[in-house]
C-alpha positions as a Markdown table, in Angstrom:
| # | Residue | x | y | z |
|---|---|---|---|---|
| 1 | Met | 63.0 | 70.5 | 121.5 |
| 2 | Ser | 65.4 | 71.6 | 118.8 |
| 3 | Thr | 66.8 | 68.8 | 116.5 |
| 4 | Gln | 69.4 | 71.0 | 115.0 |
| 5 | Lys | 72.7 | 69.3 | 114.5 |
| 6 | Ile | 75.4 | 70.6 | 116.8 |
| 7 | Tyr | 78.9 | 71.0 | 115.2 |
| 8 | Asn | 81.9 | 70.2 | 117.3 |
| 9 | Phe | 83.8 | 73.4 | 116.7 |
| 10 | Met | 85.7 | 73.2 | 120.0 |
| 11 | Gly | 86.9 | 69.7 | 119.1 |
| 12 | Phe | 89.3 | 71.5 | 116.7 |
| 13 | Arg | 90.3 | 74.3 | 119.1 |
| 14 | Lys | 93.8 | 73.0 | 119.7 |
| 15 | Ile | 94.5 | 72.8 | 115.9 |
| 16 | Ala | 93.0 | 76.3 | 115.5 |
| 17 | Ala | 95.2 | 77.5 | 118.3 |
| 18 | Ile | 98.3 | 76.1 | 116.6 |
| 19 | Cys | 97.3 | 77.7 | 113.3 |
| 20 | Ser | 96.8 | 81.0 | 115.0 |
| 21 | Val | 100.2 | 80.9 | 116.7 |
| 22 | Val | 102.0 | 80.0 | 113.5 |
| 23 | Leu | 100.3 | 82.9 | 111.6 |
| 24 | Leu | 101.1 | 85.3 | 114.4 |
| 25 | Val | 104.8 | 84.2 | 114.6 |
| 26 | Val | 105.1 | 84.5 | 110.8 |
| 27 | Ser | 103.4 | 88.0 | 110.9 |
| 28 | Leu | 105.5 | 89.3 | 113.7 |
| 29 | Gly | 108.6 | 87.9 | 112.2 |
| 30 | Ser | 107.9 | 89.6 | 108.9 |
| 31 | Leu | 107.1 | 92.9 | 110.7 |
| 32 | Val | 110.4 | 92.7 | 112.6 |
| 33 | Val | 112.6 | 91.6 | 109.6 |
| 34 | Asn | 110.9 | 93.3 | 106.6 |
| 35 | Gly | 108.7 | 96.0 | 108.3 |
| 36 | Leu | 105.9 | 97.6 | 106.4 |
| 37 | Lys | 106.4 | 99.2 | 103.0 |
| 38 | Phe | 104.9 | 102.6 | 103.9 |
| 39 | Gly | 103.3 | 104.6 | 101.1 |
| 40 | Leu | 103.8 | 108.2 | 100.3 |
| 41 | Asp | 101.2 | 109.2 | 102.9 |
| 42 | Phe | 103.6 | 108.1 | 105.7 |
| 43 | Thr | 107.1 | 108.4 | 104.2 |
| 44 | Gly | 106.8 | 111.7 | 102.4 |
| 45 | Gly | 107.7 | 112.3 | 98.7 |
| 46 | Ser | 106.3 | 113.8 | 95.5 |
| 47 | Leu | 103.0 | 113.4 | 93.7 |
| 48 | Val | 102.9 | 114.0 | 89.9 |
| 49 | Glu | 99.7 | 113.8 | 87.9 |
| 50 | Ile | 99.9 | 113.4 | 84.2 |
| 51 | Gly | 96.9 | 113.7 | 81.8 |
| 52 | Tyr | 96.8 | 111.5 | 78.7 |
| 53 | Glu | 94.5 | 112.0 | 75.6 |
| 54 | Gln | 93.9 | 108.2 | 75.4 |
| 55 | Pro | 93.8 | 105.5 | 78.0 |
| 56 | Ala | 97.3 | 105.0 | 79.3 |
| 57 | Asp | 99.3 | 101.7 | 79.5 |
| 58 | Leu | 100.5 | 101.5 | 83.2 |
| 59 | Asn | 103.1 | 98.9 | 82.5 |
| 60 | Lys | 104.6 | 101.0 | 79.7 |
| 61 | Ile | 104.7 | 104.0 | 82.0 |
| 62 | Arg | 106.4 | 102.1 | 84.8 |
| 63 | Gly | 109.1 | 100.9 | 82.2 |
| 64 | Gln | 109.6 | 104.5 | 81.0 |
| 65 | Leu | 110.1 | 105.8 | 84.5 |
| 66 | Lys | 112.4 | 103.0 | 85.5 |
| 67 | Gly | 114.5 | 103.8 | 82.4 |
| 68 | Ala | 114.6 | 107.4 | 83.5 |
| 69 | Gly | 116.0 | 106.4 | 86.9 |
| 70 | Tyr | 112.8 | 106.5 | 88.9 |
| 71 | Asp | 113.0 | 103.0 | 90.3 |
| 72 | Asp | 110.6 | 103.6 | 93.2 |
| 73 | Ala | 107.8 | 105.1 | 91.2 |
| 74 | Val | 104.3 | 103.9 | 92.0 |
| 75 | Val | 102.0 | 104.4 | 89.0 |
| 76 | Gln | 98.2 | 104.2 | 89.1 |
| 77 | Thr | 95.1 | 105.6 | 87.5 |
| 78 | Phe | 93.4 | 108.5 | 89.2 |
| 79 | Gly | 89.7 | 108.7 | 88.5 |
| 80 | Ser | 89.8 | 107.6 | 84.8 |
| 81 | Pro | 92.2 | 105.6 | 82.5 |
| 82 | Thr | 93.6 | 108.9 | 81.1 |
| 83 | Asp | 94.5 | 110.4 | 84.4 |
| 84 | Ile | 97.8 | 109.0 | 85.8 |
| 85 | Leu | 99.0 | 109.6 | 89.3 |
| 86 | Ile | 102.7 | 108.9 | 89.9 |
| 87 | Arg | 104.1 | 108.7 | 93.5 |
| 88 | Leu | 107.9 | 109.2 | 93.9 |
| 89 | Gly | 110.0 | 109.0 | 97.0 |
| 90 | Gln | 111.9 | 112.1 | 95.9 |
| 91 | Asp | 113.0 | 115.2 | 97.8 |
| 92 | His | 111.3 | 118.5 | 96.9 |
| 93 | Asp | 112.0 | 119.6 | 93.4 |
| 94 | Pro | 109.8 | 122.2 | 91.7 |
| 95 | Lys | 111.0 | 120.9 | 88.3 |
| 96 | Leu | 110.3 | 117.2 | 89.0 |
| 97 | Gly | 106.9 | 117.3 | 87.3 |
| 98 | Asp | 108.5 | 118.6 | 84.1 |
| 99 | Lys | 111.3 | 116.0 | 84.2 |
| 100 | Val | 108.7 | 113.2 | 84.6 |
| 101 | Leu | 106.6 | 114.7 | 81.8 |
| 102 | Ser | 109.6 | 114.8 | 79.5 |
| 103 | Ala | 110.5 | 111.1 | 80.3 |
| 104 | Leu | 107.0 | 110.0 | 79.5 |
| 105 | Gln | 106.6 | 112.2 | 76.4 |
| 106 | Glu | 109.4 | 110.5 | 74.6 |
| 107 | Gly | 108.1 | 108.0 | 72.0 |
| 108 | Glu | 104.5 | 109.2 | 72.5 |
| 109 | Thr | 102.3 | 110.3 | 69.6 |
| 110 | Gln | 99.7 | 111.9 | 71.9 |
| 111 | Gln | 100.2 | 115.1 | 73.9 |
| 112 | Leu | 100.7 | 114.7 | 77.6 |
| 113 | Asn | 99.7 | 117.4 | 80.2 |
| 114 | Leu | 101.3 | 118.0 | 83.6 |
| 115 | Arg | 98.3 | 118.6 | 86.0 |
| 116 | Arg | 99.9 | 118.4 | 89.4 |
| 117 | Asn | 103.3 | 118.5 | 91.0 |
| 118 | Glu | 103.1 | 118.3 | 94.8 |
| 119 | Phe | 105.4 | 117.5 | 97.7 |
| 120 | Val | 104.3 | 115.7 | 100.9 |
| 121 | Gly | 106.8 | 116.4 | 103.7 |
| 122 | Ala | 108.2 | 113.5 | 105.8 |
| 123 | Gln | 107.1 | 115.3 | 109.0 |
| 124 | Val | 103.5 | 115.1 | 107.9 |
| 125 | Gly | 103.9 | 111.4 | 107.1 |
| 126 | Glu | 105.4 | 110.7 | 110.6 |
| 127 | Glu | 102.6 | 112.6 | 112.3 |
| 128 | Leu | 100.0 | 110.7 | 110.3 |
| 129 | Arg | 101.7 | 107.4 | 111.2 |
| 130 | Glu | 101.8 | 108.2 | 115.0 |
| 131 | Gln | 98.2 | 109.4 | 115.0 |
| 132 | Gly | 97.0 | 106.4 | 113.1 |
| 133 | Gly | 98.8 | 104.0 | 115.5 |
| 134 | Met | 97.4 | 105.8 | 118.6 |
| 135 | Gly | 93.9 | 105.8 | 117.1 |
| 136 | Met | 94.1 | 102.0 | 116.7 |
| 137 | Leu | 95.4 | 101.4 | 120.2 |
| 138 | Leu | 92.6 | 103.7 | 121.6 |
| 139 | Ala | 90.0 | 101.8 | 119.6 |
| 140 | Leu | 91.2 | 98.5 | 121.1 |
| 141 | Phe | 91.1 | 99.9 | 124.6 |
| 142 | Met | 87.6 | 101.3 | 124.3 |
| 143 | Ile | 86.4 | 98.1 | 122.8 |
| 144 | Met | 87.8 | 96.2 | 125.8 |
| 145 | Val | 86.0 | 98.5 | 128.2 |
| 146 | Tyr | 82.7 | 98.3 | 126.3 |
| 147 | Val | 82.7 | 94.5 | 126.1 |
| 148 | Ala | 83.7 | 94.2 | 129.8 |
| 149 | Phe | 80.6 | 96.4 | 130.7 |
| 150 | Arg | 78.2 | 94.7 | 128.3 |
| 151 | Phe | 79.3 | 91.1 | 129.1 |
| 152 | Gln | 82.1 | 90.2 | 131.5 |
| 153 | Ile | 85.8 | 90.7 | 131.8 |
| 154 | Lys | 86.6 | 87.3 | 130.3 |
| 155 | Phe | 84.6 | 88.1 | 127.2 |
| 156 | Ser | 86.4 | 91.4 | 127.0 |
| 157 | Leu | 89.8 | 89.7 | 127.0 |
| 158 | Gly | 88.6 | 87.2 | 124.4 |
| 159 | Ala | 87.3 | 90.0 | 122.1 |
| 160 | Val | 90.5 | 92.0 | 122.3 |
| 161 | Ala | 92.6 | 88.9 | 121.7 |
| 162 | Ala | 90.6 | 88.2 | 118.6 |
| 163 | Leu | 90.9 | 91.8 | 117.3 |
| 164 | Ala | 94.7 | 92.0 | 118.0 |
| 165 | His | 95.0 | 88.6 | 116.3 |
| 166 | Asp | 93.2 | 89.9 | 113.2 |
| 167 | Val | 95.1 | 93.2 | 113.0 |
| 168 | Leu | 98.5 | 91.5 | 113.4 |
| 169 | Ile | 97.8 | 89.0 | 110.7 |
| 170 | Val | 96.6 | 91.7 | 108.2 |
| 171 | Leu | 99.7 | 93.8 | 109.0 |
| 172 | Gly | 101.9 | 90.6 | 108.6 |
| 173 | Phe | 100.2 | 89.9 | 105.2 |
| 174 | Phe | 101.1 | 93.4 | 103.9 |
| 175 | Ser | 104.6 | 93.1 | 105.4 |
| 176 | Leu | 105.3 | 89.6 | 103.9 |
| 177 | Leu | 104.1 | 90.6 | 100.4 |
| 178 | Gln | 105.6 | 94.1 | 100.7 |
| 179 | Ile | 102.3 | 95.7 | 99.5 |
| 180 | Asp | 102.2 | 99.5 | 99.9 |
| 181 | Phe | 100.7 | 100.5 | 103.3 |
| 182 | Asp | 99.0 | 103.8 | 103.0 |
| 183 | Leu | 96.1 | 105.7 | 104.7 |
| 184 | Thr | 93.5 | 103.7 | 102.8 |
| 185 | Val | 94.9 | 100.4 | 104.2 |
| 186 | Leu | 95.0 | 101.9 | 107.7 |
| 187 | Ala | 91.3 | 102.8 | 107.2 |
| 188 | Ala | 90.6 | 99.2 | 106.1 |
| 189 | Ile | 92.3 | 97.9 | 109.2 |
| 190 | Leu | 90.1 | 100.1 | 111.4 |
| 191 | Ala | 87.1 | 98.8 | 109.4 |
| 192 | Val | 88.3 | 95.2 | 110.1 |
| 193 | Ile | 88.3 | 95.9 | 113.8 |
| 194 | Gly | 84.7 | 97.1 | 113.6 |
| 195 | Tyr | 83.6 | 94.1 | 111.4 |
| 196 | Ser | 85.4 | 91.5 | 113.6 |
| 197 | Leu | 84.0 | 93.1 | 116.8 |
| 198 | Asn | 80.5 | 93.0 | 115.5 |
| 199 | Asp | 80.8 | 89.3 | 114.7 |
| 200 | Thr | 82.5 | 88.6 | 118.0 |
| 201 | Ile | 79.7 | 90.3 | 120.0 |
| 202 | Val | 77.0 | 88.4 | 118.2 |
| 203 | Val | 78.7 | 85.1 | 119.1 |
| 204 | Ser | 79.4 | 86.3 | 122.7 |
| 205 | Asp | 75.8 | 87.3 | 123.1 |
| 206 | Arg | 74.6 | 83.9 | 122.1 |
| 207 | Ile | 77.2 | 82.2 | 124.4 |
| 208 | Arg | 76.0 | 84.3 | 127.3 |
| 209 | Glu | 72.4 | 83.5 | 126.6 |
| 210 | Asn | 73.0 | 79.8 | 126.3 |
| 211 | Phe | 75.1 | 79.6 | 129.5 |
| 212 | Arg | 72.1 | 81.1 | 131.4 |
| 213 | Lys | 69.4 | 79.1 | 129.5 |
| 214 | Met | 70.9 | 75.6 | 129.1 |
| 215 | Arg | 70.7 | 73.8 | 132.5 |
| 216 | Lys | 72.8 | 70.8 | 131.3 |
| 217 | Gly | 76.0 | 70.6 | 129.4 |
| 218 | Thr | 79.6 | 71.4 | 129.8 |
| 219 | Ala | 81.2 | 74.7 | 128.8 |
| 220 | Ile | 82.5 | 73.1 | 125.6 |
| 221 | Glu | 79.0 | 71.7 | 124.7 |
| 222 | Ile | 77.4 | 75.2 | 125.3 |
| 223 | Met | 80.1 | 76.8 | 123.1 |
| 224 | Asn | 79.4 | 74.3 | 120.3 |
| 225 | Ala | 75.7 | 74.9 | 120.5 |
| 226 | Ser | 76.2 | 78.7 | 120.5 |
| 227 | Leu | 78.6 | 78.7 | 117.5 |
| 228 | Thr | 76.3 | 76.3 | 115.6 |
| 229 | Gln | 73.3 | 78.7 | 116.1 |
| 230 | Thr | 75.2 | 81.7 | 114.8 |
| 231 | Leu | 77.0 | 79.9 | 112.0 |
| 232 | Gly | 74.3 | 80.6 | 109.3 |
| 233 | Arg | 74.4 | 84.4 | 110.1 |
| 234 | Thr | 78.2 | 84.4 | 110.2 |
| 235 | Leu | 78.5 | 82.7 | 106.8 |
| 236 | Val | 75.9 | 84.8 | 105.0 |
| 237 | Thr | 77.4 | 88.0 | 106.3 |
| 238 | Ser | 80.9 | 87.0 | 105.4 |
| 239 | Leu | 80.1 | 85.7 | 102.0 |
| 240 | Thr | 78.1 | 88.7 | 100.9 |
| 241 | Thr | 80.8 | 91.0 | 102.2 |
| 242 | Leu | 83.5 | 89.0 | 100.4 |
| 243 | Leu | 81.6 | 89.2 | 97.1 |
| 244 | Val | 81.6 | 93.0 | 97.3 |
| 245 | Leu | 85.3 | 93.1 | 98.3 |
| 246 | Val | 86.4 | 90.8 | 95.4 |
| 247 | Ala | 84.5 | 93.1 | 93.0 |
| 248 | Leu | 86.3 | 96.1 | 94.5 |
| 249 | Ala | 89.7 | 94.4 | 94.3 |
| 250 | Val | 89.3 | 93.3 | 90.7 |
| 251 | Phe | 87.4 | 96.3 | 89.2 |
| 252 | Gly | 87.9 | 99.1 | 91.7 |
| 253 | Gly | 91.3 | 100.3 | 90.3 |
| 254 | Glu | 94.6 | 100.8 | 91.9 |
| 255 | Met | 93.5 | 103.7 | 94.1 |
| 256 | Ile | 91.5 | 101.4 | 96.4 |
| 257 | His | 93.2 | 98.1 | 95.6 |
| 258 | Gly | 95.1 | 98.0 | 98.9 |
| 259 | Phe | 92.0 | 98.9 | 100.8 |
| 260 | Ala | 90.1 | 96.1 | 99.2 |
| 261 | Ile | 92.9 | 93.5 | 99.8 |
| 262 | Ala | 93.2 | 94.5 | 103.5 |
| 263 | Leu | 89.5 | 94.1 | 104.0 |
| 264 | Leu | 89.5 | 90.8 | 102.1 |
| 265 | Val | 92.1 | 89.3 | 104.4 |
| 266 | Gly | 90.6 | 91.0 | 107.5 |
| 267 | Val | 87.1 | 89.6 | 106.8 |
| 268 | Leu | 88.4 | 86.0 | 106.3 |
| 269 | Val | 90.6 | 86.2 | 109.4 |
| 270 | Gly | 87.9 | 88.0 | 111.4 |
| 271 | Thr | 85.3 | 85.3 | 110.6 |
| 272 | Tyr | 87.7 | 82.6 | 111.7 |
| 273 | Ser | 88.7 | 84.5 | 114.9 |
| 274 | Ser | 85.1 | 85.1 | 116.0 |
| 275 | Ile | 84.6 | 81.3 | 115.9 |
| 276 | Tyr | 87.8 | 80.1 | 117.4 |
| 277 | Val | 90.1 | 82.8 | 118.9 |
| 278 | Ser | 87.6 | 84.5 | 121.3 |
| 279 | Ala | 85.9 | 81.2 | 122.2 |
| 280 | Asn | 89.3 | 79.6 | 122.8 |
| 281 | Val | 90.2 | 82.3 | 125.2 |
| 282 | Leu | 87.0 | 81.8 | 127.1 |
| 283 | Val | 87.7 | 78.1 | 127.4 |
| 284 | Ala | 91.3 | 78.7 | 128.5 |
| 285 | Met | 89.9 | 81.0 | 131.3 |
| 286 | Asn | 87.4 | 78.4 | 132.4 |
| 287 | Ile | 84.3 | 80.3 | 131.7 |
| 288 | Ser | 81.4 | 79.0 | 133.7 |
| 289 | Lys | 77.7 | 79.6 | 134.4 |
| 290 | Glu | 78.6 | 81.4 | 137.6 |
| 291 | Asp | 80.5 | 84.0 | 135.7 |
| 292 | Leu | 77.4 | 84.9 | 133.7 |
| 293 | Met | 74.6 | 84.5 | 136.2 |
| 294 | Pro | 72.7 | 87.7 | 136.9 |
| 295 | Pro | 73.5 | 89.2 | 140.4 |
| 296 | Glu | 69.9 | 88.6 | 141.7 |
| 297 | Glu | 70.1 | 84.9 | 140.8 |
| 298 | Lys | 73.4 | 84.6 | 142.6 |
| 299 | Glu | 71.9 | 86.2 | 145.7 |
| 300 | Gln | 68.9 | 83.9 | 145.5 |
| 301 | Glu | 71.1 | 80.9 | 145.1 |
| 302 | Val | 73.0 | 81.9 | 148.3 |
| 303 | Asp | 69.8 | 82.5 | 150.3 |
| 304 | Asp | 68.4 | 79.2 | 149.3 |
| 305 | Arg | 71.3 | 77.2 | 150.6 |
| 306 | Pro | 70.6 | 75.6 | 154.0 |
């Protein structure tokens, strides 16, 4: 008989539910009031790439552009410290690259080179935004169908509730802090869905197994045992993933900074939701052994009744 200590996760389910509701209200409120700060991929605008002979000072470049009237300029390195990518929410202007180059060349002792001057139309950005949103909704629907077939409809609702919870909180985080939301962040959110789903399925599989195997114990006790048994795997996976993401966020450069931040928030929230949100939904829907009993066992139980 196992002597493993069982942690009372479900004893904090009401506190966890309150925390989740508060986070969701704040996230939704920020999305309604502030909205998302869409990047150039979605809004349309101009891209200007400038080549420096020596590593460039991004803060200095931002100050030069602001002084030249480009208040909305987003400046980041592009591949190396000498390649600078500037994103501007400007209408199409074939001479924009030359204007930006002139503004940056003032006071510089090194020679700058204009390498690219491109325009991304707003129609393209709108189309990308719609397709990205539809892709996310389709992913959630297919996940719901998959989990319903693999486990049971109550597990399906719990998994989708956890995924929606994670996505909304990540979106709310970007809305609240007004961090640029571009295609790399959208890709990170889709990755968060996959990560959170994997964690939720591992926990759900153990819950189903214990409901069938443990002859005694309430639903809460079986939940606590299942979450305790998967805790080590959850923590090891989350911590190793977080170490990589912290390294990407700190040393990966501005091109993937938003991607790393979205995944950092998503992994933290996803680990929490796989323990509390999906399990909370199961408890709220009164999950029982009868829901998870194989069909043949149900028939045998009926036949054995006098």
